[in-house]
C-alpha positions in Angstrom: 95.1 87.7 131.6 97.9 86.5 129.3 101.2 88.2 129.2 103.4 87.4 126.2 107.0 88.1 125.6 108.8 87.6 122.3 112.6 86.9 122.0 115.0 85.5 119.5 115.2 88.4 117.2 118.3 90.3 116.3 120.6 90.9 113.4 121.0 88.0 111.0 122.5 87.5 107.5 120.4 86.8 104.4 120.2 83.1 103.8 120.5 82.3 107.6 117.9 81.2 110.1 116.3 82.5 113.2 114.0 81.0 115.8 111.6 83.4 117.5 110.0 82.4 120.8 106.7 83.7 122.3 106.4 82.8 126.0 103.6 83.3 128.3 105.3 84.9 131.3 102.6 85.2 134.0 103.0 82.5 136.5 99.3 82.4 137.3 98.6 81.1 133.8 98.8 77.3 134.1 98.8 76.7 130.5 98.8 78.4 127.1 97.1 75.3 125.5 93.7 76.9 125.6 94.8 79.7 123.4 95.3 80.0 119.8 98.6 81.9 119.1 99.5 83.9 116.0 102.6 85.6 114.8 102.4 88.9 113.0 105.0 91.2 111.6 105.1 94.9 111.0 107.3 96.8 108.5 108.1 100.5 109.3 105.2 102.7 108.3 102.9 99.7 107.6 100.3 97.8 109.4 100.7 94.4 111.1 100.5 91.4 108.6 99.6 87.9 109.5 102.6 85.5 109.3 101.5 82.2 111.0 99.2 80.7 113.6 98.9 77.6 115.6 95.7 76.1 117.1 95.4 75.4 120.9 96.1 71.8 120.3 99.0 72.4 118.1 97.5 70.1 115.5 96.6 72.8 113.1 98.9 75.4 111.7 98.5 78.2 109.3 101.1 80.1 107.4 100.8 82.8 104.8 101.2 81.2 101.4 104.1 83.3 100.4 106.0 82.4 103.5 105.0 78.7 103.7 108.3 77.3 102.3 110.4 79.2 104.7 108.5 79.7 108.0 107.4 77.1 110.5 105.3 77.5 113.7 105.3 75.1 116.7 104.5 75.0 120.3 105.7 73.5 123.4 102.9 73.2 125.8 105.0 72.4 128.9 107.0 75.5 128.3 104.0 77.7 127.4 106.0 78.8 124.5 105.3 79.0 120.8 108.1 79.2 118.2 108.4 80.7 114.8 111.3 79.4 112.7 112.4 81.4 109.7 114.8 79.9 107.3 116.6 81.4 104.2 116.2 84.8 105.6 115.6 87.7 103.1 115.8 91.4 103.4 112.0 91.6 103.3 111.9 89.7 106.6 113.2 92.7 108.3 110.4 93.8 110.5 109.1 93.7 114.1 107.6 90.4 114.9 104.7 90.1 117.4 103.0 87.2 118.9 99.4 87.3 120.0 96.9 85.0 121.8 93.2 84.5 121.8 91.0 82.1 123.6 90.1 79.1 121.5 90.9 78.9 117.8 93.1 81.0 115.8 92.4 83.9 113.5 94.3 85.5 110.7 93.0 88.9 111.8 94.7 91.4 114.0 91.6 92.6 115.9 90.7 89.1 116.8 93.5 88.8 119.3 93.2 90.1 122.8 96.6 89.6 124.1 99.8 90.9 122.4 103.5 90.9 123.3 105.8 93.9 122.6 107.5 92.4 119.7 111.0 91.4 118.8 113.0 93.1 116.0 114.5 91.1 113.2 117.0 92.8 110.8 118.4 90.9 107.9 121.5 92.1 106.4 122.5 91.3 102.9 
């Protein structure tokens, strides 16, 4: 069982930056490094869309093409945490951001992930 908790969201100005964190919170989980982790976001009234993902080793990362120049994903194995950094924030980045984990390699598809956090809200003001 993997319990995930997102943090780092909030109100930010357009053009600014945010770093979102996704931490595995259950103490019984020795490591998150066996899991691929993805970030998804959801706008009001819409489905969740893929943002970025990182492989269990951290060597492979995947970011949606339209976001590749502003989003970055990384992981800290020791802290059992995965980060999503967003720079040059835009109004369209306003959404609820979720992280998700799945055993072994990542997927770009929502149904492929078994474990989800509750999300963190990002609101960008212009």
